[in-house]
C-alpha positions as CSV (number, residue, x, y, z in Angstrom):
1,M,151.9,146.9,153.8
2,T,151.6,145.3,157.1
3,G,152.8,141.9,158.1
4,P,149.4,140.2,157.9
5,E,148.8,141.6,154.4
6,I,152.2,140.2,153.3
7,L,151.3,136.8,154.8
8,D,148.0,136.9,153.0
9,L,149.7,137.7,149.7
10,G,152.1,134.8,150.2
11,R,149.2,132.4,151.0
12,Q,147.4,133.6,147.8
13,A,150.6,133.0,145.8
14,I,150.9,129.5,147.1
15,Y,147.2,128.9,146.3
16,V,147.6,130.2,142.7
17,Q,150.7,128.1,142.2
18,L,148.8,125.0,143.3
19,Q,145.9,125.9,141.0
20,V,148.3,126.3,138.0
21,S,150.3,123.1,138.6
22,A,147.5,120.8,139.7
23,P,146.2,119.7,136.2
24,M,149.7,118.7,135.0
25,M,150.5,116.9,138.3
26,A,147.2,115.0,138.2
27,V,147.8,113.9,134.6
28,A,151.4,112.9,135.3
29,L,150.1,110.8,138.3
30,G,147.4,109.2,136.2
31,V,149.7,108.3,133.3
32,G,152.4,107.1,135.6
33,L,150.0,104.9,137.4
34,A,148.6,103.5,134.2
35,I,152.0,102.7,132.8
36,A,153.1,101.1,136.1
37,L,150.0,98.9,136.0
38,L,150.8,98.0,132.4
39,Q,154.3,97.2,133.3
40,A,153.2,95.0,136.3
41,L,150.7,93.1,134.2
42,T,153.1,92.4,131.3
43,Q,156.2,92.1,133.5
44,V,158.1,94.5,131.2
45,Q,160.5,96.3,133.6
46,E,161.9,99.0,131.3
47,M,162.7,102.2,133.3
48,T,162.6,104.5,130.3
49,L,159.1,103.4,129.2
50,V,157.4,105.9,131.5
51,F,159.1,109.1,130.3
52,V,157.8,109.5,126.7
53,P,154.1,109.0,127.4
54,K,154.3,111.2,130.5
55,I,156.0,114.0,128.7
56,V,153.5,113.9,125.9
57,A,150.6,113.8,128.3
58,I,152.0,116.8,130.3
59,F,152.6,118.7,127.1
60,L,149.1,118.2,125.9
61,T,147.7,119.1,129.3
62,L,149.8,122.3,129.2
63,L,148.4,123.2,125.9
64,I,144.8,122.6,127.0
65,S,145.1,124.4,130.3
66,L,147.3,127.3,129.1
67,P,144.3,129.8,129.0
68,F,143.3,128.9,132.5
69,M,146.8,129.2,133.7
70,S,147.4,132.6,132.1
71,Q,144.1,133.9,133.5
72,A,145.0,132.8,137.0
73,L,148.5,134.3,136.9
74,A,147.3,137.5,135.3
75,G,144.6,137.9,138.0
76,F,147.3,137.4,140.7
77,M,149.6,139.8,139.0
78,N,146.9,142.4,138.9
79,L,146.3,141.9,142.7
80,V,150.0,142.3,143.4
81,A,150.2,145.4,141.2
82,Q,147.2,146.9,143.0
83,K,148.9,146.2,146.4
84,I,152.1,147.9,145.2
85,V,150.3,151.0,143.9
86,T,148.1,151.4,147.0
87,G,150.9,150.6,149.4
């Protein structure tokens, strides 16, 4: 493989990683923002209040988006295996 092909493969790896992690990051951002707004409105400044809802939301998002994630990662792995076989 040449240098540009390796760079292209690295770019595709970063893109797949962003695709796979984006749903969970977006949900964590939304839940964190909602809890911060709730804390600001009620003036409850408990630091540990954010963790449990965020963990539950990320876990549910992971369960829902697992088929998409596995499909994206399997497609990228097939591409890498093809590149290894063809040289």
